N, C-alpha and C positions, 0 to 999 in steps of 0.2 A: 586256900583258894579255889587253886585249879579241882583238888579233892571235891569240895563243892560243886562247882562248873562240873565237873564232871556228872555227880550223883543228879543235877538241876537236869542235862541233860536224858539224862536215863527216863527221870521223871514224865517226859517230853516223847517216848519211845523211840528215839535214837536206839540203833544198833550200839552194841557198848564196842565192837570193833572200829564203827567212825570213829565214836568219839575216842576213844585211847588216841588214836592218827591223829585227830583233832588237837590235842589237846598235846601232844610231841609237837605237830610243827609249833605252835606256839610258845613251846619250852626252850626250843629250839633256836625261835627268832629272837626269846628276849636273851637267851645266851650269845648270840649271834651281834644285836646291838650293844652287850655291856664289853666285849671283846671289839669292838670295830669290826668287825665280819663285814656288819651296814653300819651307816652311819649313827653316831654315839647318840644314844635314847629317840632313834629313830621311830622306833615302831612303836616304845611308847607314847609317843605325841602323836603317831594316827590312831592311834585309840581315842585318847582324847579326846580329838577332833571329831570322831564319829559320836559321843557324848551328843546325847538328846534326836538321834538318830541312826537308831539300830538297825535300823535295817538297812543303809548300808554296810555296814560292818561285814557279811557273807562274801558282795561283789569285791569288795576292798582286799578283803587276805586271799582272795582266790587271785584277783592280781598280780598282786604282791609276791604269792607264793611261785605262781608259775612261770615270772623273770625271775626268782632265784634260784629255780629247775634247768634254764638256759643261759642263765647271764646277761646283760645287757641295760639297756636305759626301764626305768621303771617308773611309767607318770604315778603310782602312788608316793612312792619316796622323789620323785623328780631327782632320782640319781642313779644314775649306772652303778649297776650290780656285780658282784663277784659269781662265776657260774659253780652253782652249790653241786648239785646232781648229787647221785650216790645212792636214789629211790625214794627221800625223804619225801622232796615235794612234785614227786610225777605225778597225773592226775590231782594239780592238787584245787582239790577240793576244800571246799570251808561248810560250816554249819550257821545259819541264820539263826543271832542273839538275840534276845529280850534286851532290856534295860539292864534288870538286875546281873543278867550274865555277862554283859560288857563292864557293868562295874565288877565283878570279880576278876576279870582280864584285864584291867588297868590295874586293877588293887595289886595281882600279880607282878606285873608288868614292872613297876612300882620299886620293887625287891631289885638288888645285884644279884645278879647269875651267872658273875663271872668265876667264882669258882664254889657253883651247883657242886654237891655230892654226886657224880652221875650215878650210883647204888640207887638213889632214891625213886629213878625210875620203873625198878621193879612195885616199890608200893605203890606210886600213883596209879600204874597197871591195873592192881590190885584192885584195889579200889576205883580205877574205872571201869571195872568188870562185876556183874554182878555176881550174888551167890553162885548162881547154878553155874556160872563159865567160869568159877574160879575153880567149882571142883569138877567140871569136865573139862577142862583144860589143863588140871593137876596145875596151876599158877600155884606157886611157893617163893615166895622172896626169903632167900638164907642170908642172915644179917652180916654185916662187914667182921666183926672178931671173928665167926663160927669159917666167915670165906678165905679169912688168912692163913687162919688156923692150918688151915688142907693148902692151899698155895705153896706158903712157905717151903712146908718139909717135900712135896711134891716136885716143884718147880724150881723153887729160886734157892732151896742147902745145894741139890745136882751141881746148876752155876757156877755157886760164888765158892763151893772146892775147885771146881776148873779157874775159877780167877784168880783163888790165889794158890794157886799152881803158877799159873802165868806170871802173877805180883814176884814169884819167887826167884824165877827163870830172870825176869829184868834185872832184878835188882846183880844177879849174877852177875847176869849181860853188861850193864853198865859198869861196875865195879872194873869191869876187862877193859872198858873203853870201845864196849862193844854198842853203840848209841844205834844206829841203823841197825842192826840185829833186836835189839829191845825193841825200838819202835814197831819194826817187823811183827813180831812176835804179839804184841798186844791188838794192833791193827787187824791181822788175822782172829786173833780173839773176837773184835767187834764182830769182823763181815762174818761172822757164825753167828756169833750171838741177833745179828739179825735176819736170820735165815731158820731159827728155834725155832715149831710148831708147839703152837698149846691148842688141844684141842679139848672142846667141853661137848659131850653129845647128848648134853639134855640142856640146854643152856637157859631156856628160860627168858630174862631178862640182859643178861649178859655180866650178871656182877662178878662170877668167876673167871671168865676172860680181864673183862673190866680190871681186875684187882692185878690179874700177870701182866697185862701189860704196860699197869703202873710202877709195879715191883721189875720189870726189866727194863724202864725207863729208868729206874733207879740207878739199879747199875752200869748202866750204859752213861750215863751220867760221869760216874766214878771212872770207865775205862776212858772217856773224850779228855779227864781229867788226867789223868795219865800221861793220855797223849802229849795231851801240851804241855806238861814237867819234864817231859822229857826231848823238846825241842820240836814238836808235831807245826809246819806251817798248816800243810794244804787240810784244807777242809772237807771232809767227808760228804759226799752225796747219798748216804745208806744211815737209814736210821730204823731203829724198834718203830714198827706203824703196824697198820690195823690188818693188814695182809698177814701177819702173823699167828694171829687168832681163829681157829676155828670154831665154827659149834652149828650141830645138827638142833631142832627145834620145832613139835609139833604144832605149833599155835602158830597160826602165820602173822599175825600181829605181832609180838614177842620176838620173835627174828628180825622182823623190821627195829625193834626196839633196843636188842641187843646190838646190832650195826650200831647205831646213834649213840649211845653207852660207850662203845668202843671211840668213836670219831670225838665225842665231846672231852674224853678222857684223853683222847691224843692230842687235840688242839688245846686245851688249858697245859700241857706240857709243854706245847711249842711254845704257847707267849712267857711262861715264867724260865723256858730259858733263851729265848727268840729276840724278850721283848715286843714290840709293834711291830715287827716283819713280820708280814704278812706270807701264806703258808701259798703252796702253788694254788693253781686250780688246775679241776674242780677241785672247791676245799674237802668235797667229799666225794671218797672214789666210791663204784662197787667192786670191791672185790673179788665178790660173790664167796664169798671167805664163813658166812652165816647162811647154811640151806634151810630152808622149811622139807621135813618130811618127819615120817618113821624113820627111829636112830637104830631097832633092831631088825624091823622085818621091812622087806619088798613082795610087794607080787604082781603078775602083769594080769591081772583084772579080780573086780567081784562081785559075786550074783546074791540074790536074795534066797533063803536058806526056805526049801520048802518042806512041809511032811508029808506023811502016805496020803491025804486028802488033796495034796497039789495048793494047801494054805499056807503063805507065808509063816515062819516061824519068828515067834516076839521074845521081846526079855523085859525084864523093867530096865528105864532108860538111867539107872544111877545114879538118879540126881532128885526126883520128884517124890516130894514126903507128904503122908497125911498124919493129920491124931486121931490116935488110937481111941476107941469111945470108951475100952474101959481103963486101960494105964494111962490114958493123957499123952502116950512118948510120940516122937515122930518114928514112924515109918514108913519103908515103900510103897510107896501109891501102886495099887495091880494094872492101876487103867492107866500108867504114865508108859508106855511102848514102846519099842526102836524095834528096829528091823534086826535079825540073825544074821550075817553073810557068811559064805563060804568064798572061800580066796586062792584063782587059779595060781601055780608052779611058785609056790613062798620061796622066799630065800633069805638068806639074813643079808642085814643092808651093809656095804660097805664102806664104809668109814675113811675119809679121807687121814695120808699119811703124815705124822704127829710126833715129834721123840716126846713131849706128855700128856696126859690122857687126866684130868679133872673135872669134878664135878660132883652135881646132887642129882641122881638118878632118880624116878620114879620110885613110890617102894609100893606094894598091892602084894598079899601073902597070896599061896599058892590057891590057898580055900576061898579068897574071892576072886580070882581071875577069872573065872568065867561068867561070875556077879558081872563084874564089873568092865569085861572087854569083849564079853560074847564067846560062845562054843564052837564057832568059826574061825575066829582071832587066836585063841589058845591052841588049837588044835593045828594051823598054821604054822605058828611057833613052834611045837613039840618037831614038827617036819623038818622044820630047816634048821632046827638044831637038834638033830637025831642023838647025840652025845647026853642032850642036859635031863638028868631024871623027870618025870612027869610031878616028884615033891616039889621040884623047885620054884621058891616065888620069883616073881619079876624082876625084880633086882639080880638076879644071878646069870641074867642072859647079858646082861650090860657089862657084868662083871667078866666074862666070857670073852666077851667085844675087849671088853679093854686088854686083855690077855693075850 
C-alpha cells in the first residue's frame, strides 16, 4: 500500500525525496502506535476520522509530527506525547492527500507494524524513487540473507571467539570460588561490546548496520544472562545502541532512512527485552553516526570545466536513453548533458574510527568511470590516491580505504 501511495505521489509530480520522507514518517507513526510510543491505535483512528475530508490530512499530520519532534501536548491526539527528535520529524512537512491516497494510508495503518522487518525500508525507498533517481543514486537493496553472510564472518565470528574465551575463563574462576572475579570479567566484556564500532562506508538505507546491531544485541543478551546466572544484582546502564553503528552515504535521504532503520531495530529489541517499559527521552537521538557525503573523495571546491574556446565541457548524464531508430535498443541520449567539473584540492575522505568495516560499495569498472563520474572527478580521485593504478575499478578505492 505504501509503495502504491509513493507511485501515486510521483504521478502528481512530487519530488521523490519528499515522497520518501513522507512515507517514512507515516511508517514510523504506525510503528509508534503499535508499540505504544504514542497511544495505541491513535494514528490509525485519526486517519479514519479524516475520511470524507482528505484536504484536512496535510495540516493534521504536520501538527502531529511537529509535536512528536519537540514533545508536549498534541491537539491532534489530545494527549501529551514523548519527545522523539532525532531528525525524522524536523521541519515536519506533510503532503496533501486525495481520497484514494488517504484510503491507501488507512489500509497500511491497519496492519500490525510492531514486528516490521526494518530491512524493508530499503525496498520501500527504492520503490519511492523513480528509475532515473535509482540509477543516479546507485540505490540498491541487498537481501537479508546476503547481509548476514557478510556480517557473520566479518563482525560476529571475531566477537564470539572473544566471548568463548571469556566463558572459558569464567567457568574456571567460578569453579575456584572466585565469583566476583568472574562477574568482573563478564562486565568488562559487556563494556567493550557496548563500545565496538561498526562502519559501513556505503550504508544506503542501513541494512548492514541494522543486521550488525541485531546480531550484537543477541550476543549482549547472552552476556547479561550469564551475569544474572553469576548472581549479578546491579542492572547495567550501558547497552549496545545505534551510536556504535556508523555510516557514510551519498544520498541524503537514504542516510536519514539508515538512521531510522537502526532506531526501529533498537526499539524493537528494547520492547522484546523490557516489555512495555518506555525508553528514555528523546526516543530518537541524533548521534550523528550516519554522515551524508562522498566516502572516498573530498574537495575544497569545484568549478565547471571549460574548453579552449571558453565553453562549458559537458558529458552524457549517465541516465537518459532513447530508442535507436535502427536496432530498437536503448542508447544514451546525446542531448542529455550535464556539466563536467574540476575539483580543487582533492583528498581522500577521512573515515571515522571503527573496529569493523562491512558493506556493499558501488562498483563501476575502470573503463566506465569517466562516463559515469566525469573526467574531473576521476582525475581528482587519482590525485587523491597517488598509489592507485589508473586501471583500478572504483571499488578498489574503497578497498584501499578499508585496508
